[in-house]
Every structure is written in C-alpha cells, then in structure tokens.
Wavefront OBJ file of the C-alpha trace (Angstrom):
o trace
v -5.907 14.202 0.753
v -3.116 11.965 -0.478
v -3.580 8.353 -1.486
v -0.648 6.078 -2.224
v -0.902 2.838 -4.128
v 2.152 0.672 -3.502
v 2.545 -2.157 -6.002
v 3.964 -5.002 -3.899
v 3.872 -7.984 -6.289
v 4.054 -7.610 -10.070
v 3.390 -10.881 -11.876
v 2.719 -11.854 -15.484
v -1.074 -11.471 -15.229
v -1.745 -9.147 -12.288
v -0.317 -6.621 -9.827
v -1.116 -6.854 -6.118
v -0.792 -3.774 -3.969
v -1.841 -1.856 -0.922
v -3.617 1.489 -0.674
v -2.690 4.103 1.909
v -4.822 7.132 2.740
v -2.782 9.910 4.341
v -0.025 7.325 5.001
v -2.357 4.940 6.844
v -3.153 1.465 5.484
v -6.631 1.469 3.940
v -7.026 -1.739 1.900
v -5.555 -4.045 -0.740
v -5.505 -3.372 -4.470
v -5.405 -5.409 -7.656
v -4.553 -4.233 -11.169
v -3.788 -5.647 -14.586
v -0.182 -6.515 -15.406
v 2.378 -4.069 -16.773
v 3.158 -4.231 -20.489
v 5.669 -2.521 -22.747
v 2.916 -2.051 -25.335
v -0.602 -1.367 -24.070
v -3.221 -4.044 -24.702
v -6.708 -2.635 -24.170
v -8.316 -4.040 -21.019
v -5.169 -5.949 -20.015
v -2.642 -3.290 -19.002
v -1.923 -1.420 -15.767
v -1.664 2.348 -15.939
v 1.773 4.010 -15.696
v 3.206 4.833 -12.292
v 2.800 8.468 -11.363
v 0.696 10.949 -9.431
v -2.880 11.631 -10.507
v -5.690 13.822 -9.304
v -8.999 12.089 -8.485
v -12.333 13.657 -9.380
v -15.936 12.491 -9.583
v -17.169 10.968 -12.843
v -20.944 11.346 -12.957
v -21.772 9.621 -16.223
v -21.309 6.217 -17.795
v -22.260 2.642 -17.024
v -20.329 2.322 -13.771
v -21.875 5.529 -12.405
v -25.402 4.307 -13.171
v -24.701 0.844 -11.729
v -23.081 2.195 -8.540
v -25.873 4.760 -8.092
v -28.205 1.762 -7.602
v -25.732 -0.500 -5.778
v -24.425 2.084 -3.281
v -27.448 4.385 -3.093
v -26.767 5.887 0.317
v -23.138 6.883 -0.344
v -22.636 7.246 -4.109
v -21.848 10.735 -5.430
v -19.935 9.778 -8.578
v -17.202 7.334 -9.570
v -13.656 8.018 -8.385
v -11.793 8.732 -11.635
v -8.043 9.294 -12.074
v -7.369 12.331 -14.244
v -4.981 12.725 -17.184
v -3.595 9.188 -17.265
v -1.295 9.077 -20.286
v -2.655 6.654 -22.906
v -5.740 5.726 -20.828
v -9.184 7.107 -20.130
v -11.965 6.381 -17.642
v -9.603 4.891 -15.028
v -11.700 4.292 -11.930
v -11.323 2.930 -8.417
v -14.025 0.271 -8.066
v -15.055 -3.167 -6.821
v -13.861 -6.459 -8.284
v -12.055 -9.665 -7.385
v -9.594 -10.644 -10.147
v -7.767 -8.900 -12.965
v -10.610 -10.095 -15.214
v -12.796 -7.462 -13.463
v -10.636 -4.532 -14.547
v -9.667 -2.849 -17.790
v -6.808 -0.812 -16.339
v -8.800 0.360 -13.309
v -7.839 -0.118 -9.658
v -9.779 -2.754 -7.727
v -9.925 -2.535 -3.935
v -10.656 -5.157 -1.272
v -10.228 -6.055 2.390
v -8.517 -9.430 1.787
v -5.910 -10.555 -0.711
v -4.516 -13.813 -2.120
v -0.887 -14.099 -3.144
v -0.699 -13.491 -6.906
v 2.342 -15.763 -7.053
v -0.154 -18.582 -6.419
v -3.163 -17.257 -8.363
v -2.091 -15.776 -11.695
v -5.151 -13.518 -11.998
v -4.623 -12.372 -8.424
v -7.542 -12.153 -6.037
v -8.927 -9.634 -3.585
v -11.986 -10.350 -1.483
v -14.533 -8.300 0.446
v -14.350 -5.699 -2.278
v -17.784 -4.159 -1.643
v -16.944 -3.932 2.053
v -13.700 -2.055 1.339
v -15.423 0.216 -1.177
v -18.254 1.052 1.249
v -15.707 1.943 3.910
v -13.202 3.920 1.833
v -15.427 5.658 -0.719
v -17.158 7.997 1.799
v -13.786 9.194 3.145
v -12.615 10.218 -0.320
v -16.016 11.509 -1.472
v -16.264 13.802 1.568
v -13.018 15.526 0.547
v -14.153 15.891 -3.064
v -17.524 17.296 -2.019
v -15.689 19.894 0.078
v -13.746 20.926 -3.073
v -10.483 19.647 -1.610
v -7.833 18.139 -3.826
v -7.439 14.365 -3.712
v -4.425 12.741 -5.363
v -3.142 9.197 -5.744
v 0.511 8.369 -6.252
v 1.318 4.972 -7.736
v 4.767 3.497 -7.109
v 6.459 0.132 -6.844
v 7.488 -1.158 -3.436
v 11.123 -0.923 -4.558
v 10.644 2.819 -5.178
v 9.672 3.248 -1.516
v 12.403 0.933 -0.246
v 15.008 3.116 -1.949
v 13.806 6.131 0.071
v 14.084 4.436 3.483
v 17.275 5.445 5.236
v 18.766 3.242 7.942
v 21.077 5.143 10.240
v 23.815 4.035 12.600
v 23.614 7.389 14.359
v 24.686 7.482 17.975
v 22.725 9.339 20.594
v 20.929 8.754 23.861
v 18.101 6.937 22.058
v 20.457 4.640 20.123
v 22.679 1.798 21.260
v 25.316 0.854 18.740
v 27.349 -2.341 18.566
v 30.503 -0.846 20.088
v 28.490 0.316 23.132
v 27.117 -3.198 23.559
v 30.592 -4.732 23.194
v 32.091 -2.295 25.728
v 29.334 -3.004 28.282
v 29.746 -6.772 27.875
v 33.519 -6.427 28.270
v 33.003 -4.399 31.441
v 30.606 -6.993 32.880
v 32.930 -9.835 31.886
v 35.840 -8.097 33.620
v 33.780 -7.664 36.816
v 32.776 -11.326 36.768
v 36.414 -12.366 36.366
v 37.386 -10.149 39.345
v 34.516 -11.561 41.465
v 35.593 -15.121 40.681
v 39.188 -14.332 41.705
v 38.042 -12.707 45.011
v 35.843 -15.692 45.872
v 38.945 -17.897 45.713
v 36.889 -20.982 45.147
v 34.391 -20.345 48.032
v 30.646 -20.734 47.453
v 28.155 -17.922 47.942
v 25.009 -18.970 49.805
l 1 2 3 4 5 6 7 8 9 10 11 12 13 14 15 16 17 18 19 20 21 22 23 24 25 26 27 28 29 30 31 32 33 34 35 36 37 38 39 40 41 42 43 44 45 46 47 48 49 50 51 52 53 54 55 56 57 58 59 60 61 62 63 64 65 66 67 68 69 70 71 72 73 74 75 76 77 78 79 80 81 82 83 84 85 86 87 88 89 90 91 92 93 94 95 96 97 98 99 100 101 102 103 104 105 106 107 108 109 110 111 112 113 114 115 116 117 118 119 120 121 122 123 124 125 126 127 128 129 130 131 132 133 134 135 136 137 138 139 140 141 142 143 144 145 146 147 148 149 150 151 152 153 154 155 156 157 158 159 160 161 162 163 164 165 166 167 168 169 170 171 172 173 174 175 176 177 178 179 180 181 182 183 184 185 186 187 188 189 190 191 192 193 194 195 196 197
C-alpha cells in the first residue's frame, strides 16, 4: 500500500497537506513547520519515502489502546526518519498537538489565516483510515508513505498539445469556424436580401 502526503501550504508555523491512499484522497494533514536547524517538537520531518510499521509500546500506544479499543493494533510509526524518532500518524488539531508527527483530520482551515493551522474531525478521520492501513500491516504487506511538496508533483504533470481523434487543437477550431463563416457568407449572398420564414 502506498500513501502520499502532499504538503500544499507551508507557512511559518505549520504545514497543511492532504493524504492519499493508493492515489485516492483520504484526508487532510497538519505538521510542524520546516526549519533549517531542527528544533525539538517544532520541526517537520524531511521529505522522502518511509515505511510504516506498528509501534506497540509507549504513551501513545497505551492511550490509543483505550481510546480506540475496537480497532487499535499499534501506532502507525514512520521508520528510519533521519534525525527523528517515534514519528507517528495520530489525532490532533493544531501544530501544538504534534512534535514532528503527522496529524490527520476530515476538515481543514487555511493556515494562511490561522498560523498554527487547524484540522478538525481528527478522531473521525483516524477511525476511518487507521483500519485500512492496519489491515495491510496485519497481513504482513508493506505500507509506505511518500512526503512531497505540491510543487514537486506539479513539476511531474505533463500538459500535451498532442493531436488525435480525442483531442481538438486550436487550429482545428479556427479552421472549423472559418469554414462555418464562409458558408454563412455564401448563404447571405444567395438570399440576396430576402427573408427566410
């Protein structure tokens, strides 16, 4: 299973994003801001591709075992994040709820307007998305997450002016309009000023 986190708005105190699961929109994300020099609890992890595995110890695991009893199998932890440890995908609403982790939610406020950013309905998103990922991990399938900026994806989109039966290019449109215009001019000349009823 492949997850993609696309960072869509990087501001001075937070990063807003979207999460895709197998190229389908899943939810919104919120992270700490990027920094040249890491500040503990206030810095987003580096872009890159990371494997996700269960983490079955620690405070979050114990808390989520009680909070999400029916679905919890272990925290979703990103592996081998350079300069970071214990990076999880979990619930939260602002960048104050994360120390480098990825928060998920089903609604999002523009972080141009709210410096800490905001995502809402976080527990709802977690309850919906967690079982999908956990099922893959329980089946011993690999789950990865790739983190990129929106501009990284925009640079890979190719717009083509290819011509084929499924495309209509500007010269085809111009030629058709010229043809129609010529026919209308001929019709006007043949009418010789007479009305059509």
